[in-house]
N, C-alpha and C positions, 0 to 999 in steps of 0.2 A: 153718600157726597165723597165728592173726588180724591182728596187730601193725600191722603197713605200712596195714592199713585203719582200725585202730582210731585210731592216731596219725593216720591224714588226717581222720578228721572232728573229732579235739581238737585237734589241734595246728598241722599242715602250715599248713593254709590259713590258719587265722583271726589265727596268727603272724604272717602276711605281709601279711595283709588288716589290720590296726590300722593300718598307715602312712596306709588310707587318714584316717584320723581325726587324724593328727597331722601336718601336713605338710613340719612344720621337719626331720622324723628323716627319717634314710638308715639301712639297715639293711644289712650284709652277711650273708646268707644261704648254708648251703652244703650243695644235694643230692645225693646219692649216687647215681652211676646204677643201681645193681643197686634200688634201693628206686625210681626213677624206672618203671625196668620193672614193679617188681611192682602199683605205681598203674596202670600202660598197662595190665596185664592186669585189674586189674578192674574198671577205667570199661570196656573191649571186653567184656565178659560173661567174659573168659577166666577170670579164677580164681577160685575157691571155696578156700572155707576150711572147718575142720569147726564153727565156731562159726555161719556161713551155714546147712552145709546142718543143723546142729539145731534156728538157730531158726527155719529157715521151714519145718521138719516138725510136721503138726499134731498138736495139743495133745492131742487125744482119741484120737491112738491109736500115741503113744508106747510104744516097743519097754522092757522094764525095763530094760537096758542103758544104752538111750538117756537116760531117764530118771536114771539114775543118772549119768551122763557130765554133764546138763545142770546137776544141781546140785553134783556137785564144782566143776563151769568156769565155772558163767556168773555167779560171784563173785569173780570175778579183776576187782579192783578196791582202790581205797585203799578202806579203810570209811569213817574219819573225815571225807572230802573226797566222796567220789564213790558213798559208798551211806547213811549215818546222814540224811544233809538229804533224802533223799525216804521218807516213813513207809511208803508200799506196798512197797521194794523192801528195806529197812530190815525190815520184819513178815516177808519170803521167808525173808530168815537169821536170823532170830531161831526161824522155824516149821522152817529144815534144823535148825540149831545153829551158834553162831558156829565152833565147834570140831571140828564132826561130821567124821568120815572112817569110811573102811574099810564097814562093814558098817552102821555107824551111819546113812551115807549112805542107804542102799538099805532102811533100814526107812524114812526120812523122806519117800525118792519115795512109799512106798506111801502115804499120808498127805496127799501132792497132790492137788490136785485139778486138773481139767481148765483152770480158771482160774487157780489158782496158777502151772502152769505158762504160759502162755501169757501173764500177766501178766512173768512171770521171764524167760521169751524178750526180751522188749519193752523190759523196763528194765536189759538188762547193754547193749542195744547203745545204747539211751536217754543211759545214765549217761557213756558213752562219747562223747557228742555232745557241743560245745563248746558254752558260754553264746551264743558268738555265731550259730549256728543257732536257738537258742532266740529273739532277736530279730527273725532276718528270715525268717525259714521259718514260717509261717503253719501248718501241716501238723506241724510239728517241735514249735513251740510247742502246739499241740493238744493234742501226746500229754502231754507233761509239765503242762499242766494239768488234764488228764486223771485221771491220776496209775494210775490200774489199770482192771480189765474192760476190756482191749483187746481187738481182735477178729482176724481172723487175718487180716481186709483189711489193718488197719494197720501188724501187725506187718510185713505184706509191702512194704509203701508204704515203712515206715523203712530198711530194708535195699534196697531201688530207691534213696532218698535219701541212702544211707552212698556206693553208687556212684556215682550222680551228682557227689558230693563229690568222690571220687576224682578224676575227670576234669577239675577246676577246677584242682586246685593246681599244676601246673606254668604253664597260662596264667596264672595270677593273676602267679607269680614272673615270669615272661617278658612282664605289664604293669608290674612294678614295674623291672626290669632297662630295656625299652626309656623309659619316663618317667624314667629316671636316679635313682629315689628307691633302688633297692637295688643294689647288686653282686651276681650270682649265682656263686657257685665250686664247686667238683666235688672227687671225690677219684676215686683210682683204683678201676675199676669196680667188682670186687668186697669193697673195702674193706678190703684187704690190709696186715699189717707189711711197707710196701717193705722195709724192711734186712735184716729176716730173710729174705725171697725173695731177696734179692743174696747174703746169707752171712745162714745163724744163726751163724756165730760171731763175727757182730755182740755177738753177747748180753752176749762179754768183755767189749768197751769201757767199760762200765760195769759190772758186777758179772763181778769178774776170776775167779772162783772157780763162776762159773755150771755148772751141770750141762746140758750137751748132747744132744740124740738121738745116737742110735750111728752116725748118718750127717749128716753133713756136706749140708747144701742149700742149694745156690749155682744159682739162676738168675736172673742181671739182665735177659735176654732175657724172662722173665716178668712183671718189675717195668716193664719198657718196656711190656710190650703191656697190660698192664691203665693204664696212663697214656694210649696212645693210645687204645684203646677208649672211657677216658672220654673223653678231647676229641671224638672222632667223633661219640659217642654224645650230649653236650652241644651239639653243632651241629647236630645233627636236631632238636634240640628248642627250641633258644634263638637259630638262626639268625648263629650266632658263633663263634667258636672261646673257649674258655675264657682269662681272664687268670689266671686265681689258684686256686690248689689249696688244700684243705685236707687234707695228708697224714694216712691216714687213725688216732686216738689222737694227730694228734701227731706220729708217727713219722718220723725223719728221719735222715740222716750223709751223708756227701761225696759218696758214690757214689749216692744217693738223690735228693739234691739236685742235681746235674749230669744225671739222668736229667731233672729235671722241667724244667731249663734248656735240654735237647736236643729237647722236646718241646712248647716256648715256653711255658710258666708264665711270666711276670713277676713272679709272687709266691705264695709259700709260709708257713705261719704254721703255732707251735708253741707251746711252754711256754717260759717266761724260766727254769725251770732248767735246760734245754740251753742256754741264753743264757748263764749265770753260768759252767758248765761249758766252755763252749767258752771263754772268758774265762780263765778260771781255768788253761787252758795257755798262755797267750799272752803273758800278763803276772804280774806279782810280785804286785801289789799283790789285793784282793782287788776283786771285784766292785761298781757301786752300782745298786741299786736305779733310777735313774735313767736305765741303762742302756736298760730294758726299753721307755721309754717313747719311740722312735724305732725306726724302722727301720735294719737292718742290708741293704749288700751282702754277700752270700758272694761274692767272689773268690778260690776253692778250688787250689788244686794239682794239674796236670793235666785241670783243666776250661776247655774253651774258651768257655764261656759262664758268666756269672752268671746271678743269682736273687735279689731280695731277701726278705727275711726279717723278718715279724712278732711279737713273743713278747706273749703273754698275761700279763697280771696275774690272777695265779691264786685270788691273795683274795680281789680285786673278781668273778672268774668262779664262784667255790665259794658265795661269799654269796649271790648267786640260788639256783646249783643246789643247795646242802645247806643252808643258814642261814636265809633270809630266810622260807620257806616257812610256820612259823607265828606267824610277825607279826603285827602289823598294819598293813595295806599303808603307811600314811603315813610309821609311825616304822622301816619298813625302805626305805623309797624314801628320808626322811632322813637315814639313814644311809648309804646309797648314795652321796648326794650328799655329807654330812661327808668320808668318806673320798676322791672325786675332787677336792674343795676341800683336803686335806691333799697329797698329788699335786701342786697348781698351786703349792701354800704353798711345797713342798721341791723347785720343779724348776731345773737349773742356769739361773743368770741368760741371759736373753734367749732362752731355747728355749720352745717351744710344747708339752708335751709332751703322745705320741699317745698313749692310754690299752684298748688292747686288751683287750675284756671277750669271754672267748671261752667257751660250753658247750654241750653237749644243747641243740637246741632241742624236745625233746619231753619225755623223760621226769623232768622234776623235776617239774612243772605239774600231777601229778596227786595232790599234797602241799600244793598251795595250797587254798585257798578260791576258789570259784567260778574254778577252771584258771588261777588266777595273771592274768587279768583287771582284776582291782583293784589288786593291786599294781602291774602294766603301765602302765596308765591312770596309776595318782602318778607313779610315776619318767618316764614318759617326759611326761609334760606338767611337770614342774618342770625338765627337760631342756631341754624346747624354749622355757620360760619365761627360762632364764639366759644373757644374753648374754656369759656367757664358752665358754660350752658351744657345741663345733659338731659333730653327728655327721656322718661321710665317710664314702665309701664308699675302699676298699683304693687300689683303681687310679685315682680321683682325686685323694685324698691325694697317691700320686708323681707325679704329673703334675707340682703342683704344689712338690711339696716331695721330690722323689730324694734316696733313702739320702747321708748322706755320708761315712760311717761302715764300716768294711771288716773281715771275717771272713775269715780265712785259714786257720781251723780250724772244723770244726761237731762238737760231741757227737754223738754215735749214741745214742739216747733217745729217748723218748715223752713224751706230757703228762704221765702218771703216773711220779714220781716218775727221771724221766730217764731210765727204763733201758726193757728189754723185759721183764720178769721174768710180766708177767700170763699171757703168751703162751709161753712158754720156761720151761724148768728144773724143772716139778713132773713126776713121773712122767707122768701123763694128757697133757701135754702134749708133753713128749717122744715118749710113746710113738703122738701125733697126728703129729708131723713125720715119725719114721719111716712110718708108713702114707703122708704125701704125699709122701715120696722116692719110695717103690717105686716108686709110681701114674707118678710123673712119667719114671722112668725106665724104665718100663715104655712109654710114649708116645715116649720115644725110639729106645729098641730096635727098637718097629714099625717107626718112620720108619727108623731105621736100614738095618734087613731089607727094606724094601720100598720104596726109595725112590720109586714111580714114584706110590706113594699120600701121598706128602710132603701134598698139599695136596687129600684127596679130601675128600670130605664126614663123613665118619666122625671122620679125625682132626681136624675142627675141632669134630665134637661132642664128641667127649674131650676138644680142649681145653676146651671152654666149662664142663667136669664139672671139672674142674684147677685153672681161673682161681674157679669159683664154690667149689671146696674149699680154694682160698686164701685165702678171705676171715676176719680176722680173729674173727669172733665165735666163730665153733665153738672157740675156745682160750678165750677170754675166760671160758667154762663151765666146760672143764678145769679141773681143778688144783683146788686148796683157795680161790681168792681169792673168788670167785663162785660162787653156787648160783639155781637157780631151780626152780621144782613142772615144767621142763620139760626140765629137763638131759638127759633117756632121749630126749626127742625130739629135741631140738637137736644128741645124740651117733650117733643112728639116721640121719636125714638128711646128716650129714658122712659117713658111711659108706657110704652111700647114693649118692652123689656117685663116692666111688673106686670104688664096684663097678660104677657106671655105665661109668666109662672102659673098665674089661677087657671088660666087657660087650660095649659099643659097636666096639670093636676084634678082634670073634670070640671072646676067653678070656674060661676061669672063674675070679671072682676070688677071690684069697687064704684062704685058710682063717680067717686072723688078721681079716679086715673082717667075719666074722659073729660078732667078738667085742666087747662094749662096753669101749671104752675108760676109759667114765665110770664110775668104782666105787663110786657110790653117790650121794644127794642129799643136796646142802649146801648150805642159804641162808646164805652167809655163814660165818664161822671155824665150830669147834667151843667148846661150852660145856665146859670141864670141870668135874665137876660136884663136891662137897666131898669128899674119900678121910677126914677124918676130925675132929674137935672141934679147935677151937684154942683155944691161949691168947695171947690176943691182950692186948701192953701197948698202949693210946692215947697216942700219943708222935709222932707223925708221923714217924716210923721202922720202917722194915725193921728190928727189933730185932738178929736172929741170923736163921742159914738156915731155922732149922726155925719161924719165929715165922707163914709163911703156906704151908710146904709142903702143907700138905693141902689146902688151902682149893680152892675150886671156883677158872677165871680164864677171862678171855676178853679177846683182843687184838683190840680195833678197826681195828687200820692194814688186818686182812684183809677187815675186811666187805665189802659190797659186794650190789648185785644186779647193773642195767641201767648203772648209772652206779658212781664211783670218787669216795671221795672222800679226796683227796690230804694235807691238810691235816687235822690234828681237836688240838684240843688235851687228850684223856685218851686218850691210849696204849693201858691196860690197866686190868679192873677183877677184883678177886679178891672171893672172898664166902666165908661158913662160919659158926661156929657156935659155941656153947658150951650148955649148959642155961638157958643166961639173955639172952643176946645174941646176936643176926645181925650179924655185923661186915665195913665193907668198907673195903676197901683201895681206894686209886684212884690210878695213877701218871698225873701232869701236865706237861706241858711248862710250865704255870703258876706253877711253885713255881721253874721256873729264873728268872725275869725276873720276883717278885713288884709290880714298882713298878704295876701294874694291878690287882692279885689281887683288891682292895676291890673289882671293879667285878663280880665273879663272882659266881654260887652252887651249889652243889651240891648237886641232890638226889635223893631216891630214892623214885619214886612207886609205889605198890603198888595193881596191880588185884586182887589178894586178901592183904588183906583190903580191900575198896573202898574208896577216897576216904582213904587214910593215906595222908602224904606229910610227911616227913624235911627241911628246911630248914638247909643249914651256911653260912655263910660266914669268909670270914676279913681280916683287917687286911693290909695292907702289910707288913707284920713277922711276917705265919703265925699272929699269935697269935688265938684265937678269936672273932669276932665275934659270931658269933647263930648257936646250935643252936635247934632248934623242931623239932616234931614234934605235928602237927594232923593231928584226924579228922575229915570231914565238915564243914573248914573252918574247926574250930575249935582252937586249940591245948589240946594234951594235955601238953606239958612244953618249957619254954622258959627257955633261958640265956643271957643276954648278957656277954660278956668272962669269961667260965668261964674257972676253967684246962682243962686239955683229958681230964676224965673222962669227957665221952662223944663226943670229936673234937678233932683235931692234924692242924699240918698241918707240916710241916720239909721233908722228902724225899721224901714221897708224901704220901697227906689219907688220914686211917682212922679211921674212925666203928663206933659202939659204937651201938646199936638194940635198946632191951630188949627183950624181948619182950610183960612184963608193958605196957606202952604200947603195944603193936602190939595185941592184947588176942584173939592166938590161942592154943591151947590145944594138945596133943600130938596129931602124925598130920592137924593142918592144914595146907592149902595156903598156902602163899606164892608168887606170884607181883609181879616189880618188876623198876624197869629205873633207869640212872642216868643224869641228868638235868646237862646245864649251863648255864646259863643269864648271859647277859652283860646288865647293866643290865635284869634285868628281863627278858628275852627269851631264851628255848630257841632256843639255836644246835646243839646236839648231843645224841642221843638214843643211849646204845645196853642192850641191844647191840639189833644194826639189824634192825629189824621183828621182835623179838623178844623175851624177859623172859626173865628168869633167875629157875627157880621150884626151891623148896626146900619141906621139910615143918617141920614146927616138929616140933623134938625130941625123942626120948625118950634115957631113959638110956643105954639097950642101942641105939644108932642105929647104932654101929657094932661091935658087939660078935660081926660072922661074920670083924672084922679079923686078928681075935685068935686064933681057932680054929682048931686042927691037926688 
């Protein structure tokens, strides 16, 4: 798959290089060793991905299967920011069909001309090329300017540039490290969830009733090896041992903290909720938010060496990762600075709060205009100009401010809900762990039966496949939590690593490795469709058990792709209808503490019928402040301070949207999303990267439900 290469040219280099323009700013950047290894393979020409192969395939002689594959996969980019801004790329998608699939794609391929394919081959790779290179590289700039009618030579030249950029990523980070501008930390080699490698029973620390795999996996020696392999690899690349580690997904436990300390780590980092849960076991009083704004020294029972731990502010981190993408860059940067000012004002007397903002370094930017550069420049400029703010590397900070507070207990959890539920507990996750356990036991048995071969090359190769299979991202895609269009490929690759273990040691892989673990593609949680007509009273309360029982349902907390949003104000959406109205119920945390409710607006935005929007807001006493429906920017229904005929809030938000104002008729499709805005800026949109879909009902819509 192409993601390491594409993120290298879109994110990894320029996110570091931006420091060249902001001399007062320092970053802490984490690079995973298995990522660096992939970039090395690309740079040396030893790595290929199918996108490269089919990009370089001559457009005049594409096989029918390859042509269809290109049309299916060369639009894997965020439409609003990576396709729509480029007329030729958007034209090609329209030519294929935005929602085309299966036979529709095959038919579309027959209508694509040689130049269409050639332009598409270029544009997919060009859209993933950061604006930084548009400014810095004349060849890439010329392709953007040309826009269409590309040549085979230009196409191959672009791929050559991509591989060149892959070769520049690590040297740029080393340059920043050596100049003191950035601290480069690392992660256990293949990005495993170390607490679960040490003992899968660690999952029960935070989820007491968790369903676990049939076999208990306990291999702390593997966890140590993943850390040591990472440190050795880092030293080869950066000419020094790593001082800090970001544990994969912020996953820590007392045993893991001890392993990091034993392996020479000075510091590690994780999420604020891990600290809060750790402190709650040590003191009677509730932890304070001020507790996260300083490092803590973990001096744990039975561990000979301490390690310092930083805890991230996940609201600030998630604001960049999930909220600001749709905002005006200046407004977003101002909001961030306002939040920092609030932290400063609420700091303990005499303290200098250290605010830890930690998030994925690549995945969010494709949802920002201009790949986030406008926002980052606005934010870094404001931070640089503020005399009260200093950006620091973690090691520099510890040199001047060693921790004064100590932890004698450390909660076992990750940066997602302070538990490990993403990676264990679901039937698919547990099946994955069982297959891993069986392969690990096979290696151990082989060594036991052949002690003279313990250091043999084939055992080392088998262990390398095992370490790769221990990586966290396989189980990220198993279960209901996350999904992608490549789920089946992830599943196949995972089982391929396990098969290689047996084959490398001269055995036939077990038959269960020929059976898919992933039972079906899910791009997030299921959207349950309405089962019958609703009879809803718009009063802001689930009046009785049956009122919303037949509604469609979507739970936001399970949504996600390559990122996972921990905090969301909207927890669930119910939807359904009678013959006259579309009904929507929104379950939101905002109603529990309504003091700031007036700052928010709920919107229902329709893609079909296009241009229709419903806007609803409430006062701090939960009375209706405004209800409006508009089409093409013109109000078609407006109510101010009206009683709850069309909208009400109390325990939940309930909305009624009359079909007569939607302008639809029987059988017509309605596609819509539920959006939350704060002070006019979009902060949440559900369902995640999808829409709710229904059809305008007829009186016999559910007649089959009652047939005998």
